[in-house]
C-alpha positions in Angstrom: 0.0 -0.2 0.1 1.4 3.4 -0.9 2.7 5.9 2.0 0.5 8.4 1.4 -2.5 6.6 1.1 -5.8 7.7 2.9 -5.8 4.0 4.5 -2.8 4.9 6.5 -4.5 5.6 10.3 -2.2 8.4 11.1 -2.9 10.3 7.7 -6.6 9.7 8.2 -6.6 11.0 11.7 -4.9 14.1 10.8 -7.4 14.9 8.0 -10.2 14.2 10.6 -8.6 16.5 13.1 -8.5 19.4 10.2 -12.2 18.8 9.4 -13.1 19.0 13.2 -11.4 22.2 13.4 -12.5 23.7 10.3 -16.1 23.1 11.4 -15.6 24.4 14.6 -14.3 27.9 12.9 -17.2 27.6 10.7 -19.7 27.2 13.9 -17.8 30.2 15.8 -18.5 32.5 12.5 -22.1 31.2 12.1 -23.1 31.9 15.8 -21.7 35.3 16.0 -23.1 36.5 12.9 -26.4 34.8 14.1 -26.3 36.5 17.5 -25.5 40.2 16.0 -28.4 39.7 13.7 -30.8 38.8 16.6 -29.5 41.6 18.7 -30.0 44.4 15.9 -33.6 42.6 15.0 -34.4 42.9 18.7 -33.6 46.5 19.0 -35.5 47.4 16.3 -38.6 45.5 17.4 -38.0 47.4 20.9 -38.1 50.8 19.4 -40.9 50.0 16.8 -43.1 48.7 19.8 -42.4 51.6 21.7 -43.3 53.8 18.7 -46.6 52.1 18.4 -47.2 52.3 22.3 -46.4 56.0 21.8 -48.5 56.4 19.0 -51.5 54.9 21.1 -50.8 57.0 24.0 -50.7 60.4 22.1 -53.9 59.3 20.4 -55.5 59.0 23.6 -54.0 62.0 25.0 -55.1 64.1 21.9 -58.6 62.8 22.3 -58.4 63.7 25.9 -57.4 67.3 25.1 -59.9 67.5 22.3 -62.6 66.5 24.2 -61.4 68.9 27.5 -61.1 71.8 25.1 -64.3 71.3 23.3 -66.3 71.1 26.3 -64.7 74.5 27.6 -65.7 75.9 24.5 -69.3 74.9 24.6 -69.5 76.4 28.2 -68.0 79.7 27.1 -70.4 80.2 24.1 -73.1 79.2 26.5 -72.2 81.8 29.0 -71.5 84.2 26.1 -75.3 83.7 24.9 -76.6 83.9 28.3 -74.7 86.8 29.2 -75.9 88.9 26.2 -79.6 87.8 27.2 -79.8 88.5 30.9 -76.6 90.6 31.4 -75.2 90.8 34.9 -78.3 88.8 36.2 -76.5 85.7 35.1 -76.1 83.5 38.1 -72.9 81.3 37.3 -73.1 80.1 40.9 -76.4 78.3 40.2 -75.5 76.9 37.0 -72.4 75.6 38.7 -74.6 74.0 41.3 -76.8 72.6 38.6 -74.1 70.6 37.1 -74.2 72.9 33.9 -70.7 73.9 34.6 -68.5 71.0 35.6 -66.5 72.6 38.6 -64.1 69.3 38.6 -62.6 70.4 35.6 -63.0 74.2 35.4 -61.6 76.0 38.4 -63.8 78.9 37.5 -65.8 80.5 35.3 -66.6 84.0 34.7 -67.2 87.5 32.8 -65.1 90.4 32.4 -66.7 93.5 31.2 -65.4 96.0 28.3 -63.2 97.6 30.7 -61.5 94.8 32.0 -63.1 94.5 35.2 -64.2 91.2 36.7 -67.9 91.2 37.3 -69.3 87.7 37.0 -68.1 84.5 38.5 -69.2 81.2 39.9 -66.9 81.8 42.9 -67.6 84.7 45.2 -66.0 88.0 44.0 -64.8 89.4 47.2 -63.4 92.7 45.5 -63.2 94.8 42.6 -60.7 93.2 40.1 -59.0 94.7 37.3 -57.8 92.2 34.6 -57.4 94.6 31.8 -53.5 93.7 31.8 -54.3 89.8 31.2 -53.1 88.3 28.0 -56.4 86.5 27.9 -58.4 89.9 28.0 -56.1 92.1 25.7 -55.9 89.6 23.0 -59.7 90.1 22.2 -60.0 93.9 22.8 -59.2 94.8 18.9 -61.5 91.9 17.3 -62.8 88.7 17.4 -59.9 87.0 15.0 -58.3 85.2 17.9 -61.4 82.5 18.5 -61.0 80.8 21.3 -57.8 81.9 23.2 -55.6 79.5 25.5 -53.4 81.2 27.7 -50.0 79.8 29.2 -50.0 78.6 32.7 -50.5 81.3 35.2 -51.5 82.0 38.7 -55.0 83.2 38.7 -55.9 86.5 40.6 -59.5 85.4 41.1 -58.9 81.9 42.1 -55.6 81.8 43.4 -54.6 78.7 41.6 -52.3 77.7 38.7 -54.5 78.0 35.5 -54.9 77.8 31.9 -57.1 80.7 30.8 -59.7 80.0 27.9 -61.6 83.0 26.7 -63.6 84.4 23.9 -64.9 88.1 23.1 -68.4 89.0 23.9 -69.8 91.0 20.9 -72.8 93.5 21.2 -75.7 93.4 18.8 -74.1 96.4 17.3 -70.7 94.6 16.8 -69.1 96.4 19.7 -66.7 95.0 22.2 -68.7 94.0 25.2 -66.1 92.0 27.2 -64.7 88.7 27.5 -66.0 85.0 28.8 -63.0 83.0 30.8 -63.1 79.7 31.9 -60.0 78.7 34.2 -58.9 74.8 33.5 -56.6 73.5 36.2 -53.5 72.1 34.4 -53.2 69.3 37.3 -56.3 68.0 35.3 -54.0 67.1 32.6 -51.0 66.0 34.8 -53.0 63.7 36.8 -54.4 62.0 33.4 -50.5 61.9 32.2 -49.6 60.2 35.3 -51.7 56.9 34.8 -49.5 56.4 31.4 -46.8 54.0 31.9 -43.8 55.6 30.4 -41.4 54.8 32.9 -39.6 56.6 35.9 -38.2 59.6 33.3 -41.0 59.4 31.0 -42.7 62.5 29.5 -46.3 63.4 28.4 -46.7 67.1 27.9 -49.3 69.5 26.3 -47.4 72.2 24.6 -49.1 75.3 22.5 -47.5 76.4 19.3 -45.3 78.9 21.2 -43.4 76.1 22.7 -44.4 76.7 26.3 -45.8 73.7 28.1 -49.5 74.1 29.3 -49.1 70.9 31.4 -46.2 68.5 31.6 -45.5 65.3 33.6 -42.0 63.9 33.9 -42.2 60.6 35.8 -44.4 61.3 38.7 -43.2 65.1 39.0 -46.2 67.8 37.3 -44.4 70.9 35.4 -46.3 74.0 34.1 -44.8 76.5 31.6 -41.6 74.8 30.6 -40.4 76.4 27.4 -39.4 74.0 24.7 -39.5 76.0 21.6 -36.0 74.9 20.1 -37.3 71.5 20.1 -37.3 69.9 16.6 -40.9 69.0 17.2 -41.9 72.6 16.4 -40.0 72.5 13.3 -41.7 69.4 12.1 -45.2 71.1 12.6 -44.0 74.1 10.8 -43.2 72.0 7.9 -46.8 70.6 8.0 -46.3 67.6 9.9 -49.1 66.7 12.2 -47.9 63.5 13.3 -44.2 62.1 13.8 -41.6 60.9 16.3 -38.1 61.4 16.7 -35.0 60.7 19.1 -33.2 63.7 20.8 -32.1 64.9 23.9 -34.6 67.1 25.7 -33.9 70.8 25.6 -35.4 71.2 29.2 -33.8 68.4 31.0 -31.3 66.9 28.8 -32.4 63.3 29.0 -32.4 61.3 25.7 -35.8 60.3 25.0 -37.9 58.8 21.9 -40.7 61.2 21.3 -44.0 60.9 19.6 -46.5 63.9 18.8 -49.9 64.6 17.4 -51.2 68.0 16.7 -54.6 68.7 18.6 -57.1 69.6 15.7 -58.8 73.1 16.0 -56.6 74.3 18.7 -53.1 75.4 18.6 -51.7 72.8 20.8 -49.7 69.5 20.4 -49.5 66.5 22.7 -46.5 64.8 23.2 -45.2 61.5 24.9 -41.4 60.3 25.4 -39.9 57.5 26.7 -36.3 57.7 28.5 -33.8 55.8 25.9 -32.1 53.7 28.9 -35.5 52.8 30.1 -36.8 51.8 26.8 -33.6 49.8 25.9 -33.3 48.2 29.4 -34.8 44.7 28.7 -33.0 44.7 25.2 -29.6 45.4 26.8 -30.4 42.5 29.3 -31.4 40.2 26.2 -28.2 41.3 24.3 -25.9 40.5 27.2 -27.5 37.3 27.6 -27.1 36.5 23.7 -23.5 37.4 24.1 -23.0 35.5 27.2 -24.7 32.4 25.3 -22.7 33.3 22.1 -19.4 33.1 24.4 -20.3 29.9 26.2 -21.4 28.4 22.9 -18.0 29.4 21.4 -16.1 27.9 24.6 -18.2 24.6 24.3 -17.5 24.4 20.5 -13.5 25.0 21.3 -13.7 22.7 24.1 -15.7 20.0 22.1 -13.0 20.2 19.2 -10.1 20.0 21.8 -11.8 17.1 23.2 -12.2 15.3 19.9 -8.9 15.9 19.0 -7.8 14.9 22.3 -9.8 11.3 22.3 -9.2 10.9 18.7 -6.1 8.9 19.2 -7.9 6.8 21.9 -10.6 5.6 19.1 -8.7 2.4 18.8 -8.3 1.7 22.4 -12.0 2.1 22.8 -12.8 -0.4 19.8 -10.5 -3.1 21.8 -12.4 -1.9 25.0 -15.6 -2.9 23.3 -14.6 -6.0 22.1 -13.5 -7.0 25.4 -17.1 -6.1 26.7 -18.7 -8.1 24.3 -16.5 -11.1 24.9 -17.5 -10.7 28.7 -21.1 -10.1 27.9 -21.0 -13.5 26.0 -19.3 -15.3 28.9 -22.0 -13.7 31.2 -24.8 -15.0 29.0 -23.3 -18.4 28.8 -23.1 -18.5 32.7 -26.7 -17.4 33.2 -27.7 -20.2 30.7 -25.9 -22.8 32.8 -27.6 -21.2 36.0 -30.9 -21.5 34.4 -30.2 -24.8 33.0 -29.2 -26.2 36.3 -32.1 -24.7 38.4 -34.6 -26.8 40.0 -37.3 -24.3 39.1 -38.8 -23.9 35.7 -38.3 -20.7 33.5 -40.2 -19.6 30.1 -38.9 -16.5 29.1 -41.0 -13.8 26.6 -39.3 -11.2 24.4 -40.9 -7.5 23.8 -43.0 -9.1 21.2 -44.6 -11.7 23.6 -43.0 -14.8 21.9 -41.1 -17.4 23.9 -37.4 -16.8 23.7 -36.1 -19.2 26.4 -37.3 -22.4 28.2 -34.9 -23.9 30.6 -34.4 -27.8 31.0 -36.4 -27.9 34.5 -39.8 -26.9 32.7 -39.3 -29.6 30.2 -38.9 -31.9 33.2 -41.8 -30.8 34.9 -44.0 -30.9 31.7 -42.6 -33.7 30.0 -42.0 -31.8 26.6 -38.7 -30.6 25.0 -38.1 -27.3 25.7 -37.0 -26.6 21.6 -40.6 -27.4 20.9 -41.8 -24.5 22.7 -39.6 -21.9 21.1 -41.5 -19.0 18.9 -44.8 -19.5 20.6 -46.5 -16.4 21.4 -48.5 -15.9 24.8 -51.7 -16.8 23.8 -50.6 -20.2 22.2 -48.1 -21.0 25.1 -51.1 -20.4 27.6 -53.7 -22.5 25.7 -51.0 -25.6 25.6 -50.0 -25.3 29.3 -53.7 -25.1 30.0 -54.3 -28.5 28.2 -51.8 -30.1 30.1 -53.6 -29.2 33.3 -56.0 -31.3 35.6 -59.6 -29.9 35.4 -60.4 -27.6 38.2 -56.6 -26.3 38.2 -56.1 -25.0 34.8 -53.5 -22.4 34.0 -55.5 -19.1 33.6 -53.0 -17.7 31.1 -49.9 -15.3 31.1 -52.4 -12.3 30.6 -54.2 -13.0 33.7 -51.2 -13.9 35.9 -49.8 -10.4 34.7 -53.1 -8.7 35.5 -53.5 -10.8 38.8 -56.8 -12.1 37.7 -55.5 -15.7 38.0 -54.0 -15.2 41.5 -56.0 -16.3 44.7 -56.7 -13.4 47.2 -53.6 -11.1 47.6 -50.9 -13.6 46.8 -48.5 -12.8 43.6 -48.6 -16.6 42.6 -51.0 -19.4 41.5 -51.3 -22.9 41.7 -51.6 -25.5 38.9 -51.7 -29.1 38.5 -50.2 -31.2 35.7 -52.2 -34.1 34.5 -50.4 -37.3 33.5 -48.9 -40.4 35.4 -46.9 -38.5 37.8 -48.9 -35.7 38.6 -47.1 -32.3 39.7 -48.4 -29.3 41.6 -46.5 -26.0 40.3 -46.5 -23.0 42.0 -46.6 -20.1 38.8 -45.6 -16.5 39.4 -44.4 -13.6 37.0 -41.2 -11.7 36.8 -41.4 -8.5 34.7 -38.5 -6.3 33.6 -38.6 -2.3 33.9 -40.6 -1.5 31.7 -42.7 -4.3 32.0 -43.3 -4.3 28.3 -39.7 -5.2 27.6 -39.5 -8.8 28.7 -41.2 -11.0 31.2 -40.4 -14.6 32.6 -42.7 -17.0 34.1 -41.2 -19.1 36.9 -42.7 -22.6 37.9 -41.7 -24.3 41.0 -42.6 -27.6 42.1 -44.6 -27.5 45.0 -45.8 -31.2 44.8 -44.2 -32.3 48.1 -45.4 -29.2 49.9 -48.9 -29.4 48.8 -48.8 -33.2 49.7 -47.7 -32.4 53.3 -50.5 -29.6 53.5 -52.8 -32.4 52.5 -51.8 -34.5 54.9 -52.2 -31.9 57.7 -55.7 -31.0 56.5 -56.7 -34.7 56.6 -55.2 -35.2 60.1 -57.0 -32.2 61.3 -60.2 -33.1 59.5 -60.1 -36.6 60.8 -58.9 -35.4 64.5 -61.7 -32.9 64.7 -64.2 -35.5 63.4 -63.2 -38.1 65.7 -63.6 -35.5 68.7 -66.8 -34.4 67.9 -68.6 -37.5 68.3 -67.4 -37.9 72.4 -67.7 -34.4 72.8 -71.1 -34.3 71.2 -71.9 -37.1 73.9 -70.4 -35.2 76.9 -72.3 -32.1 75.9 -75.5 -34.1 75.3 -75.1 -36.2 78.9 -74.0 -33.0 80.9 -77.6 -31.4 79.3 -79.4 -34.4 80.5 -77.9 -34.3 84.2 -78.5 -30.6 84.1 -82.2 -31.2 83.9 -82.3 -33.0 86.9 -83.7 -31.1 89.8 -81.9 -33.2 92.6 -78.5 -31.4 92.0 -77.3 -29.1 94.7 -75.6 -25.9 94.0 -72.2 -26.9 93.8 -73.0 -29.9 91.8 -74.8 -27.6 89.0 -72.1 -25.1 89.1 -69.4 -27.5 88.1 -71.9 -29.2 85.5 -72.6 -25.9 84.1 -68.7 -25.2 83.6 -68.5 -28.5 82.1 -71.3 -27.4 79.7 -70.0 -24.1 78.6 -66.7 -25.4 77.8 -68.2 -28.5 76.0 -70.0 -25.8 73.9 -66.8 -24.2 73.2 -64.9 -27.2 72.3 -67.8 -28.2 69.8 -67.7 -24.7 68.2 -63.5 -25.2 67.9 -64.0 -28.4 66.2 -66.9 -27.4 64.1 -64.5 -24.4 63.1 -61.5 -26.7 62.4 -63.7 -29.1 60.0 -64.5 -25.9 58.3 -61.0 -24.8 57.6 -59.6 -28.4 57.0 -62.6 -28.7 54.3 -61.9 -25.1 52.6 -58.2 -25.8 52.8 -58.6 -29.4 51.1 -60.7 -28.6 48.5 -59.7 -24.8 47.8 -63.4 -23.8 46.8 -64.1 -27.1 44.6 -67.3 -28.0 46.8 -68.5 -24.0 46.2 -71.9 -23.9 44.2 -71.5 -20.6 42.4 -74.8 -18.6 41.3 -75.8 -15.0 40.6 -76.2 -13.6 44.2 -78.3 -10.4 44.7 -76.7 -9.0 47.8 -79.6 -6.6 48.6 -81.7 -9.5 49.0 -79.1 -11.4 51.0 -78.5 -8.7 53.5 -82.2 -8.3 54.1 -82.4 -12.0 54.8 -79.3 -12.0 57.2 -80.6 -9.3 59.2 -84.3 -10.7 59.6 -82.8 -14.2 60.9 -79.8 -12.9 62.7 -80.3 -13.7 66.6 -79.9 -10.4 68.3 -78.4 -10.3 71.8 -80.7 -9.4 74.6 -81.6 -5.6 74.6 -79.6 -4.5 71.2 -81.2 -3.3 68.2 -81.0 -4.8 65.1 -78.4 -3.7 62.6 -79.3 -0.3 60.3 -79.1 -1.2 56.7 -77.8 1.6 54.2 -78.6 0.1 50.5 -78.6 1.8 47.2 -81.7 2.0 44.9 -79.5 -0.9 42.6 -76.3 -2.7 43.0 -74.6 -4.8 40.6 -74.8 -8.8 41.4 -71.9 -11.3 42.2 -71.3 -14.5 41.5 -70.9 -16.4 44.8 -71.5 -19.4 46.7 -74.4 -18.0 48.6 -74.0 -20.2 51.8 -70.5 -19.5 52.2 -71.2 -15.7 51.6 -73.9 -15.9 54.2 -71.5 -17.6 56.8 -68.8 -14.6 55.9 -71.3 -12.1 56.7 -73.0 -13.4 59.6 -69.6 -14.2 61.3 -68.6 -10.5 60.7 -72.0 -9.3 62.0 -71.6 -11.5 65.1 -68.2 -10.2 65.7 -69.7 -6.5 65.7 -72.1 -7.6 68.2 -69.8 -9.5 70.0 -67.1 -6.8 70.4 -69.4 -3.8 71.5 -71.0 -5.1 74.5 -71.9 -1.6 75.8 -74.2 -1.2 73.0 -74.3 1.1 70.2 -75.5 1.0 66.7 -74.2 -1.5 63.9 -74.5 -0.3 60.3 -74.3 -2.5 57.5 -73.7 -0.4 54.0 -73.7 -1.5 50.4 -71.7 0.4 48.0 -70.0 0.2 44.6 -66.2 1.1 44.3 -63.2 0.7 42.1 -60.3 -1.2 43.7 -56.9 -1.2 41.9 -59.3 0.0 38.9 -61.7 -3.1 39.1 -65.4 -2.4 39.8 -66.1 -4.3 42.9 -69.5 -4.4 45.4 -68.4 -3.9 48.8 -70.4 -4.6 52.0 -69.2 -2.4 55.0 -70.1 -3.4 58.5 -69.3 -0.9 61.2 -69.9 -1.1 65.1 -69.2 1.3 67.8 -67.4 -1.0 70.0 -64.1 -1.5 71.9 -61.9 -1.2 68.7 -58.5 -2.6 67.9 -55.0 -1.4 68.1 -52.7 -1.8 64.8 -50.8 -4.7 66.3 -54.0 -6.5 66.9 -55.4 -5.7 63.4 -52.0 -7.5 61.9 -53.1 -10.6 64.0 -56.7 -10.9 63.2 -56.5 -13.7 60.7 -54.1 -15.6 62.6 -55.9 -18.8 63.8 -57.0 -19.0 67.5 -56.0 -15.3 67.9 -58.6 -13.4 70.4 -58.2 -9.7 70.5 -60.1 -9.9 74.0 -57.3 -11.7 75.8 -59.4 -11.3 79.1 -61.5 -14.5 78.4 -65.0 -12.4 79.1 -66.3 -12.7 75.2 -66.4 -16.1 73.9 -65.0 -17.2 70.8 -62.8 -19.7 69.3 -60.4 -17.3 67.4 -60.8 -19.1 64.0 -64.0 -17.2 62.7 -61.8 -14.3 61.1 -59.8 -17.2 59.4 -62.7 -18.6 58.0 -63.7 -15.5 56.3 -60.5 -14.7 55.0 -60.1 -17.9 53.1 -63.6 -17.8 51.9 -63.4 -14.1 50.6 -59.8 -15.0 49.0 -61.3 -17.9 47.1 -64.1 -15.6 46.1 -61.2 -13.6 44.6 -62.4 -10.9 46.6 -60.8 -8.6 49.4 -61.2 -8.1 53.1 -59.9 -5.2 55.0 -60.4 -3.9 58.4 -60.1 -0.2 59.8 -60.6 0.3 63.8 -59.6 2.7 66.5 -59.5 1.7 70.2 -62.6 2.9 72.1 -64.5 4.4 68.9 -65.3 1.0 66.6 -64.3 -1.1 64.0 -65.2 -1.2 60.2 -65.0 -4.5 58.2 -65.2 -4.4 54.6 -65.6 -7.3 52.2 -65.3 -6.3 48.5 -66.2 -9.0 45.7 -65.9 -8.8 41.8 -68.7 -7.4 40.1 -70.5 -9.8 37.3 -69.8 -8.6 34.0 -73.1 -7.1 32.5 -73.3 -10.0 29.7 -73.3 -12.4 32.4 -75.9 -10.8 34.5 -78.1 -10.8 31.3 -77.4 -14.5 30.4 -78.3 -15.2 34.1 -81.3 -13.3 34.1 -82.7 -15.0 31.0 
């Protein structure tokens, strides 16, 4: 191979390194060009948005000024007309009181006669007042060409307040000068309006005359009157015919740079102006700009760092490849080891892949079921479930992988189910499911041979059943003969006392033997002798309450039933035994009295609809430790012996509820009572319809 061939690893690495740094340089250039464009675009956007906002604010200010001065002119014209009609008899105070003159806007309204004397006012005139030297009087003496005159802000002699004077000439019928109608407006009326405009700490809103003097001016939250801004470019633009416009400049009044927008007030020699300080306007933009520059700098550092890192690690690629090959070898060895472990395990394993097809079956499962593991490879969950169910004994059939995963095949709250394989050598297998995280990725069924354990349990149950049965006959004889002797009237008090003790203890022994026989039958048959049918719980509860033997002096249970409730599939006799046992405990463990309530309600338990019967008493209650042992055989919450019982009742209840695939729960508090809840699966609607037909 030639020396300078591209397949030479060192030359290839150099070319890759050069390409990395070239791409990095291009990324740096593109990043900073993009940031510069974004900063420029953001500034233009901020300024354009500010101009739109200022345009809208000046439009509002223009409309406000226009309405105010038109309203003032209407008042002036009205007073002008009325004065020509009635003269000095015109009562301006009465007009103010009646609301014709808005005193909230106009400080004072009055009439100056042809000699300049203030003769009429809506405020009391304390002394003769000569206003002939005032501009708003002198401008009307020669002729009426001035129209309505708007003065600069000045201190009113009549009102004693800063005022903007609005005036019109009064013409006599023969055309002679008859005086002036004058209206005083508080410049604060405008500054208060401008204070509501959000223009920032140094923002400006103002009303200027064409002479450049501010009639009203608000800078931030500081009002100002009479500022002279005649040198502002604003008036040069208006002189050129502009009615609306904007500009950026340092103020000729306070020297602050602002973005201004102005509008001329139509019909009056006035202009409204709004401005935002440039520093305030661009504060957010500057923060965004600095943030973008920081991001660009960080991105540049990151690009350089990545290029350096890639350069640094380029020579390690070959070493990494070697490491991966070593890891693959180790992974293969680990897989072989796991396969050996599964192969040697006495428990059976059937593993499914993410598509729910069998990918591995260990030899132990083949020995348990008498089939070659290879023959099951590739079967999906449904076909495998059907195959395994066909290998089971009737009454102990595998319910399927899906049922095992959802918990529908498990008895009670256990995490496994029991199946029995048919054939010459019967095997009892305990089936469970191991799921990966996430559970959809893979899952493994494990099978444990519990044939010997089940046989031991069966022998124990048989012994218990035989022993209880054999003991019941002599106990029944003892119990019966004691009753006969007690019926004899020839006993003295001491003999009767001893025989009554024997009688009571014999009765307890009979109850214990009966409960033991019940437990033995339940354990040995595992519900195979249950006679399932459609059960209406409302009817069953009514029947139980009606036939329940109440303790002396106690009230019957209080039934709380809905209008309708779904039915359940159950052995009605066993279900009656459960409810009667719970109801009996409620009365037994509330010796001081109190109501016993029975509620029937529909709940969702783990997302599955269930019908629940709640039995609540107001008795002695239980501690948390007592509730943990309540299902333990021969455990009694009352250790004093004052309350009779065998300690087997709740064990039997738990076994029956589990075999119905139901749930039982207890909540209790010492001194306040106990609530026992039995929840059973609801019959599917189609099953209820089929049963009804």
